[in-house]
N, C-alpha and C positions, 0 to 999 in steps of 0.2 A: 656371757657376754657374746653378742653375734660379732659385732665389729666396734671398731674403734678408729679414730682417726687422730694422728700425733703431728700436731703443728712444730716445725724444726726441732724435732726429738733430740733428745742427748740424755747421755747418762754421767755419771759422776761416781768418785770413789767414795766408799765406805765413810771415810773421816768428814767428808763434806756435810755429812746429813746432819751432823751435830754444830755445823759452824754457822752463824749468822749469815745470811745473803748479801747484805751491805750493798756498797754502793761501787763496785767493781775493783777497787783497791786494796781491798783487805785480804783476810786469812784463804776465806771462802773462794776467790778468784785465783790466789796461788795454788790450792791444790786441784781445783780443775784444769790449769793449766801446765800441771806436770804433765810430762808426757809420759803416755800408755797409764797413768794414774784410772781410768774408768774400766780397764781390765778386770778388777775385782768386783764392779758392780753389780748387786745384788738385781738391779733392773735388767742387766743384761739375761740374767738367768731367768726370770721373769718371761720377759720377750720371747726367749728359746721355747719354753713351755707353752705359749700361747698358740692356741689352735684355733681361733677365729678369723676374721678378716681385718688385716691390719693396713693402713695407709698411711705412710708418712707422707706430710706435705712438706716441702724440700723446696726455700727462697732460691730464688737465682743467684742472690749473694747474700752469704750469712758471714758477716766479719765475728761475729760471737761464738759458732760452732764451727770448728775445723772440719773437715772433709772426712777425715779418718774415724771422728766420732759418729759421723751419720752413716759411715761404712759399717762399723761395730753394730750399732742398731740394725741395719738390714740386713746384716749376717745372723744375728741372734734370731730376728723374725723369720729368715729363710729355713730356719730348723723345722718350722710346722705349720707357721701361719701363711695364708693367701694373701701375700702385700703387693699392690701395684704400688709404685712411687708415683706421687703425685707433684710434678715439678711446677713450680709457679714462675716465669722467668720474669724479670723486671722487680720481683720484691725483695726484700731484705728481711733482716731477723724476725721483725717483729710482724708474723703472720696475722694474728689477729687484729692488727690497724689494719693490714692490707685487706682480710676478709671483710671486716667493718664498711670500708671504702670503696671496695669492688665488688659487689654482687655477684657477678659472672663469676669471679673466683670462688666465693664463696658456695654457690649453687654447683659449680663444676666439682668442688671439693666433698661436698655433703653427699653429692650423687656417685661421686667413686667411692666414699665410704658405705654407701649405703646399695650399690649396686649388684651383689649377689644373697642379701640379706632377706628378701621377699620367700617365705616360705621356710627359711631355716628353723622352724619351731620358736619357741616361747626363749626369750631372752633379752637382754638389755641394752640398749644401743647408747656408747659414750663417745663424745667427740671432746678430747681434752689434751693437754700435754700430760709426758709421763716420764719417768726416768729422773725427775730432780727433787732434790730433799725439801725445797721450799714448797713445791707443788704436792708433794706425798703429806706434810704436815699441815698443809691448809693455810701456808704463809699467804698474805695478801701482797700480790707482786704489781708492778706496774702495767696497767691497761695494754692487752694485746701481747703480754710474753707467755710463751711457753717454752719449756725445755729449759735447761739449764744456760745461763751465759753471765758474763761478767760486765 
């Protein structure tokens, strides 16, 4: 994979992978809200190993993902990936909805993800959320959500 775009990226503790996502008041929320629970996330190891281009899109206000989680994702990416952070001022957690309604933001994000991909050889490009058990299992999430949230 030559490049990946991560919308409001987050990671969570391994025990959260087996728990239903729920409506924000259940066990899943309790696990992801436990301080430092993300430290053992397999997603952080995967992000540390990724050597392509990764662009985390970070909303101006994210009430769902604490800044420490965003920093953990960025720290993991800094090991090998080329990753410019893409700020979306005025946006909230649900960046999928923002990109749906604001074509200029969506185009700027796609351009940033693909900026140095031309001529990178054969590979697949992906723009998706990562690091969340619901996303990994292919669980249907509310429209526009990416990353873990409660």
